C-alpha positions in Angstrom: 4.4 -21.2 26.5 4.3 -25.0 27.2 1.6 -27.1 28.8 3.7 -27.0 32.2 3.5 -23.0 32.0 -0.1 -22.0 31.5 0.5 -18.4 30.5 0.5 -16.0 27.5 3.6 -13.7 27.4 4.0 -13.9 30.9 0.3 -13.3 31.9 -0.9 -16.2 33.8 -4.2 -18.0 32.4 -6.0 -17.6 35.7 -5.5 -13.7 35.5 -6.8 -13.7 32.0 -9.7 -15.8 33.0 -10.5 -13.3 36.1 -10.3 -10.5 33.6 -12.8 -12.1 31.2 -15.2 -13.1 34.2 -15.4 -9.3 34.9 -16.4 -8.4 31.4 -19.7 -6.8 31.1 -21.0 -7.9 27.5 -24.0 -5.7 26.2 -24.4 -7.5 23.0 -25.7 -10.7 24.6 -27.1 -12.5 27.6 -24.9 -15.7 27.0 -21.8 -15.9 28.9 -18.5 -16.8 27.3 -17.2 -20.4 27.6 -14.2 -21.0 30.1 -11.0 -20.2 28.6 -9.4 -23.5 29.6 -12.5 -25.5 28.2 -11.9 -23.6 24.8 -8.2 -24.2 24.5 -8.6 -27.6 25.4 -10.9 -28.1 22.7 -9.0 -26.5 20.1 -6.3 -28.8 20.6 -8.4 -31.7 20.8 -9.6 -30.8 17.5 -6.3 -31.0 15.9 -5.2 -27.3 16.0 -1.3 -27.4 15.5 1.1 -25.1 17.2 1.2 -21.6 14.8 -1.9 -22.6 12.9 -3.8 -19.2 11.9 -7.3 -19.0 13.0 -9.2 -16.2 11.2 -12.0 -15.0 13.6 -15.1 -13.4 12.0 -17.1 -12.5 15.1 -19.0 -9.9 16.0 -18.1 -7.7 19.2 -18.6 -9.7 22.5 -16.9 -11.3 25.4 -17.0 -14.6 23.1 -14.6 -13.1 20.6 -12.2 -12.1 23.4 -12.4 -15.8 25.0 -11.8 -17.3 21.5 -8.6 -14.9 21.1 -7.0 -16.2 24.4 -8.2 -19.7 24.0 -6.5 -19.8 20.8 -3.3 -18.5 22.1 -3.5 -20.9 24.8 -3.6 -23.5 22.5 -0.6 -22.3 20.8 -2.4 -20.9 17.6 -2.5 -17.7 16.1 -5.7 -15.6 16.0 -6.5 -13.0 13.3 -9.7 -11.1 13.6 -11.8 -9.6 10.5 -15.1 -8.1 10.2 -17.8 -10.3 10.8 -19.6 -8.2 7.7 -16.8 -9.0 5.1 -18.4 -10.9 2.3 -17.9 -14.8 2.4 -15.9 -14.3 -0.8 -13.4 -12.0 1.2 -13.1 -14.6 4.0 -12.4 -17.0 1.9 -9.8 -14.9 0.0 -8.0 -14.4 3.4 -8.1 -17.9 4.5 -6.3 -19.0 1.2 -3.8 -15.9 1.4 -2.5 -15.9 5.0 -3.0 -19.2 4.9 -5.6 -19.8 7.7 -6.4 -23.1 9.3 -9.6 -22.5 10.5 -12.3 -20.0 10.1 -14.7 -19.1 13.0 -18.1 -17.4 12.4 -21.5 -16.5 14.0 -24.6 -18.4 12.9 -23.1 -17.8 9.4 -21.9 -20.6 6.9 -18.4 -20.8 6.1 -16.8 -20.5 2.7 -17.9 -23.8 0.8 -14.9 -26.2 1.4 -16.3 -30.1 1.3 -13.5 -31.3 3.0 -13.6 -28.9 6.1 -14.2 -30.4 9.5 -17.3 -28.3 10.9 -18.4 -28.0 14.4 -19.5 -25.6 17.2 -17.2 -24.3 19.6 -18.8 -22.2 22.5 -21.2 -19.9 21.0 -19.4 -19.9 17.3 -19.4 -22.0 14.0 -16.0 -23.4 13.0 -14.8 -24.6 9.6 -11.4 -26.6 10.2 -9.6 -27.1 7.2 -7.4 -30.3 6.3 -3.7 -30.0 7.2 -2.6 -29.5 3.4 0.2 -26.8 4.2 2.4 -26.0 7.1 1.2 -23.5 9.8 1.8 -20.1 8.7 3.0 -18.4 12.2 4.5 -19.6 15.2 3.2 -20.1 18.8 3.2 -16.8 21.0 2.3 -14.9 17.8 -1.0 -12.8 16.5 -1.8 -11.4 13.4 -3.3 -7.8 13.1 -5.0 -7.5 9.9 -4.2 -4.4 7.6 -7.0 -4.6 5.0 -7.1 -0.8 4.7 -3.4 -0.1 4.2 -1.6 -3.1 2.6 -4.3 -5.0 0.9 -7.8 -6.9 1.4 -5.8 -10.1 2.5 -2.8 -9.3 4.2 -1.8 -8.9 8.0 1.2 -8.2 10.5 2.6 -10.7 12.4 3.5 -9.6 16.1 4.8 -11.4 19.3 2.1 -11.3 21.9 4.5 -9.8 24.0 4.9 -6.9 21.8 1.5 -6.1 21.7 1.3 -6.4 25.6 3.9 -3.9 25.7 2.2 -1.4 23.3 -1.1 -1.6 25.4 0.9 -1.2 28.4 2.5 2.1 27.1 -0.7 3.6 25.7 -2.2 2.8 29.2 0.4 4.9 30.7 -0.1 7.6 28.2 -3.9 7.9 28.8 -3.6 7.4 32.4 -5.6 4.1 32.5 -5.5 2.6 36.1 -7.2 -0.3 38.2 -10.7 0.8 39.1 -11.2 2.4 35.6 -14.3 0.9 33.6 -13.7 1.2 29.9 -16.1 0.9 27.3 -15.4 -0.9 24.0 -18.0 0.2 21.3 -15.8 0.1 18.2 -15.1 -3.1 16.4 -13.0 -5.2 18.3 -11.2 -6.3 15.1 -9.8 -2.6 15.1 -6.4 -2.7 16.4 -7.1 0.2 18.6 -10.0 -1.5 20.4 -8.2 -4.9 20.9 -4.6 -3.7 22.0 -5.4 -0.3 23.3 -8.6 -1.0 25.2 -9.0 -4.6 25.7 -5.3 -5.7 26.3 -4.6 -2.4 28.0 -7.6 -2.9 30.3 -6.7 -6.5 31.3 -2.9 -5.5 32.1 -4.2 -2.3 34.3 -6.9 -4.3 36.2 -9.6 -2.3 34.7 -13.0 -3.7 34.0 -14.3 -3.7 30.4 -17.9 -3.3 29.1 -18.3 -4.3 25.6 -20.9 -2.6 23.2 -21.0 -2.4 19.6 -22.1 -0.8 16.2 -24.1 1.1 15.3 -23.3 4.4 17.2 -26.1 6.5 18.1 -25.3 9.7 20.3 -28.0 9.8 22.5 -27.7 6.0 23.4 -24.0 6.4 23.9 -24.5 9.2 26.5 -26.8 6.9 28.3 -24.9 3.9 28.2 -21.8 5.8 29.6 -24.0 6.9 32.6 -25.7 3.6 33.2 -22.6 1.6 33.1 -20.5 3.9 35.1 -18.1 4.2 32.2 -14.8 6.1 33.3 -12.7 5.8 29.8 -14.0 5.4 26.4 -12.8 6.3 22.9 -14.2 7.4 19.5 -13.2 7.9 16.1 -13.4 11.8 14.7 -16.6 10.7 12.7 -18.3 9.7 16.0 -17.1 12.8 17.7 -18.5 14.9 15.2 -21.8 13.3 15.3 -21.9 13.5 19.0 -21.1 17.2 18.8 -23.6 17.8 16.2 -26.6 16.1 18.3 -25.3 18.2 21.4 -25.6 15.2 23.8 -24.1 15.9 27.0 -21.5 13.4 28.5 -21.6 12.2 32.2 -19.4 13.6 34.6 -18.0 10.2 35.5 -16.4 9.7 32.1 -13.0 10.9 33.1 -11.1 10.3 30.0 -12.1 10.3 26.3 -9.9 9.2 23.6 -9.8 10.1 20.0 -8.0 7.9 17.3 -8.2 6.4 13.9 -7.9 9.8 12.0 -7.3 13.6 13.0 -9.8 15.6 14.9 -10.0 19.1 13.8 -8.6 21.9 16.5 -12.1 23.3 16.4 -13.6 20.1 17.6 -10.8 19.7 20.2 -11.9 22.9 21.5 -15.4 22.2 21.6 -14.8 18.9 23.5 -12.9 20.6 26.1 -15.5 23.3 26.6 -18.1 20.6 27.1 -15.9 18.6 29.5 -13.9 21.3 31.4 -12.9 19.1 34.0 -12.6 15.9 31.7 -9.4 14.4 30.0 -8.9 14.3 26.4 -6.4 12.5 24.5 -5.8 12.4 20.9 -3.9 9.5 19.3 -2.1 8.7 16.4 -1.2 4.9 15.4 -1.0 2.3 12.8 -1.5 -1.4 12.8 2.0 -2.3 11.9 3.3 -0.2 14.9 1.4 -2.6 17.2 -0.7 -0.2 17.1 -0.1 3.2 18.8 2.7 5.7 17.9 2.0 8.9 19.6 -0.6 10.6 22.2 -1.5 14.2 23.0 -3.2 14.9 26.2 -5.1 17.7 24.8 -6.5 18.9 28.2 -3.2 19.8 29.2 -1.7 21.4 26.3 -2.2 25.1 25.0 -4.7 25.6 22.2 -1.8 25.9 19.5 -1.0 22.2 19.8 -4.6 21.1 19.5 -3.7 20.1 15.8 -1.1 17.8 17.0 -1.2 14.1 17.6 1.3 14.7 20.6 4.8 13.2 21.6 6.0 9.1 20.6 5.2 6.8 23.1 8.2 5.8 25.3 10.5 3.5 23.4 9.2 4.7 20.0 11.5 6.8 17.9 10.4 8.7 14.7 11.8 10.8 11.8 10.8 12.3 8.7 12.0 11.7 5.1 11.1 13.7 2.0 8.7 12.4 -0.7 9.7 13.7 -4.0 9.1 15.9 -5.8 6.8 18.0 -3.7 8.9 18.2 -0.5 6.3 16.6 1.7 7.8 14.5 4.4 6.9 10.7 5.3 6.9 9.7 9.2 9.2 6.7 9.8 8.6 4.9 13.2 11.2 2.7 14.9 10.0 0.8 17.8 10.3 -2.9 19.5 6.4 -3.0 19.3 6.5 -3.1 15.3 5.2 -6.1 13.6 7.8 -8.8 12.8 6.7 -9.5 9.6 3.8 -9.3 6.8 1.4 -12.4 5.9 -0.7 -12.7 3.2 -1.1 -10.8 -0.3 0.5 -7.5 0.3 -0.3 -4.6 -2.1 0.3 -0.9 -2.6 3.0 1.1 -1.0 3.0 -1.2 2.0 5.1 -3.5 -0.1 8.1 -1.1 0.4 7.4 0.0 4.1 10.6 -1.5 5.6 13.4 1.4 5.7 15.9 -0.6 7.6 16.0 -2.8 10.9 13.0 -2.1 12.9 12.4 1.0 10.7 9.2 1.3 9.3 7.6 3.9 6.8 4.0 4.9 7.8 2.7 6.2 4.4 1.6 9.3 6.2 2.7 13.0 5.9 3.8 14.7 9.1 5.5 17.8 10.4 7.6 17.6 13.7 8.0 21.0 15.7 10.9 22.0 17.7 9.5 20.5 20.7 8.8 16.8 19.1 5.2 17.3 18.8 3.7 15.5 15.7 1.2 17.3 13.2 -0.5 15.0 10.7 -0.7 16.6 7.2 -2.1 14.2 4.9 -1.4 10.4 3.5 0.1 9.1 0.4 -2.3 8.5 -2.7 -2.3 4.8 -2.4 -4.8 4.7 0.5 -7.4 7.1 2.2 -9.4 7.0 5.3 -13.2 7.6 5.0 -14.9 7.5 8.5 -12.8 5.2 10.8 -11.9 2.9 7.9 -8.6 2.7 5.7 -9.4 2.1 2.1 -6.5 0.7 0.0 -6.9 1.9 -3.7 -4.6 -0.5 -4.9 -6.7 -3.5 -3.6 -10.1 -1.7 -4.7 -8.5 -1.6 -8.4 -7.2 -5.2 -8.2 -10.7 -6.4 -7.2 -12.5 -4.4 -9.7 -10.3 -5.8 -12.8 -11.2 -9.4 -11.4 -14.7 -8.6 -12.6 -15.7 -10.4 -16.1 -15.2 -7.8 -18.7 -13.4 -5.1 -16.7 -10.4 -4.1 -18.9 -8.9 -1.2 -16.3 -10.0 0.3 -13.1 -8.9 3.9 -11.9 -9.5 5.5 -8.6 -9.7 9.3 -7.9 -9.6 10.7 -4.3 -11.9 13.6 -4.1 -12.9 15.9 -1.2 -15.9 14.3 0.9 -18.4 15.7 3.4 -16.7 13.9 6.2 -12.9 13.8 4.8 -11.5 12.3 1.7 -13.5 10.0 -0.6 -13.0 8.5 -3.6 -14.6 7.6 -7.2 -13.9 5.2 -9.5 -13.9 4.7 -13.2 -14.2 1.1 -15.0 -13.4 0.6 -18.8 -15.2 -2.5 -19.8 -15.1 -4.6 -23.2 -18.1 -3.5 -25.1 -19.7 -7.0 -25.0 -23.5 -5.9 -24.5 -23.5 -6.3 -21.0 -25.2 -3.8 -19.0 -23.0 -1.4 -17.1 -25.2 -1.5 -13.9 -24.3 -5.0 -13.6 -20.7 -4.2 -13.3 -21.4 -1.6 -10.7 -23.5 -4.0 -8.7 -20.9 -6.6 -8.9 -18.1 -4.5 -7.7 -20.3 -3.3 -4.7 -21.0 -6.8 -3.7 -17.2 -7.5 -3.5 -16.7 -4.3 -1.2 -17.9 -4.0 2.5 -20.2 -0.8 2.5 -17.4 1.5 4.1 -15.2 0.7 1.2 -17.5 1.3 -1.3 -16.8 4.3 -3.6 -19.1 7.3 -3.8 -19.7 7.0 -7.3 -18.7 4.3 -10.1 -18.6 5.3 -13.7 -18.6 2.6 -16.2 -17.2 3.4 -19.7 -17.2 0.9 -22.7 -13.8 0.4 -24.4 -13.8 1.2 -28.2 -12.6 -1.6 -30.4 -8.9 -0.6 -30.8 -8.6 -0.3 -26.8 -10.5 -3.6 -26.2 -8.0 -5.4 -28.4 -5.1 -4.4 -26.5 -6.6 -6.4 -23.5 -7.1 -9.5 -25.3 
């Protein structure tokens, strides 16, 4: 993209602006700044081609405007949870590395030489040009804090993300005239690519809400806003079914992703909406992000445990994981990430199995008709609610605390799926063990915290080995 060709991955900027103008933002009464104005401001402030900009903003049209403006200014946006602790944001800035951090009414990490200013409705910390740009113009970063570490991401060409969004839109029947609700966080790759980008490409209207999720309020919002397409995680579906809230008839399409929905809950949803469409989807950020989709409303009941068939252009295969004979899913597609960025940890260090061949870390079966059945995930990470948690990163963070010698994690069954507990071994230096637990909790987001933290004191012999 050049100054004389105002487009992003073949999409003209006026088309993108028209889409942003139609966005209904239920999180604020303020309007998002014009795309061209934001892009010009980024350039005037000295953003270089390929500079990564870390966006820690809540759901809203402002966030989408910043994403497209940074791309138009030839920067590289990366979205992160606005609730991430300040220390985590600083770690991401350093690991990627990011040239700028954008927050909302919240001080950026301490950096005395940063240029601080307001841009649109956000606060920006622009750091000095001490390192070359971490990426290239036309690229975007999807962070993968759950599967490859707290300070890592995947680099994509924007056109690959648009391609994935378009294929997903085809799979779920998204079309012009639809009104799509985004109520999951936009820093989720599903929300950004499969909902926001797909809506823009299909000419659908977008309504943006945000957490927290309340079943009754969600049902009212669907009716009041005329929503025809929505998506939830299995955790939110279970809350909805338990509450017994009826969904309005104009909701044509409901998608479920982020984890596996039980066949029993699939049946309940179909009974509740006998004329509605229900799509079960599977994906991962590294794949850009969607991999497979099941149109559950059009399938026999014995396939309700499946996540469907691979999207067009996506090939899948299984490889045994010794010694238990389980088989890991490998994915090949032209929408896969180009490379990783930042500090990569755990199994994902070894995810590539060949050219455009990615190991997912998930255990699957594939039936004779090609339908995919999720069986579980490798032990380095788990999904709790809709959050992926990397055990390797949790252990690493724990061992950065003063006095902590070792950190062990144990996956245990929880009320809403897998959960985990942690055992920390500390040097016996008289420090109260509850202080260690509190310190670790401050390093982790609420969704990442273990069910239980056990702190044990090392005996003298053990402590000596770590000195």
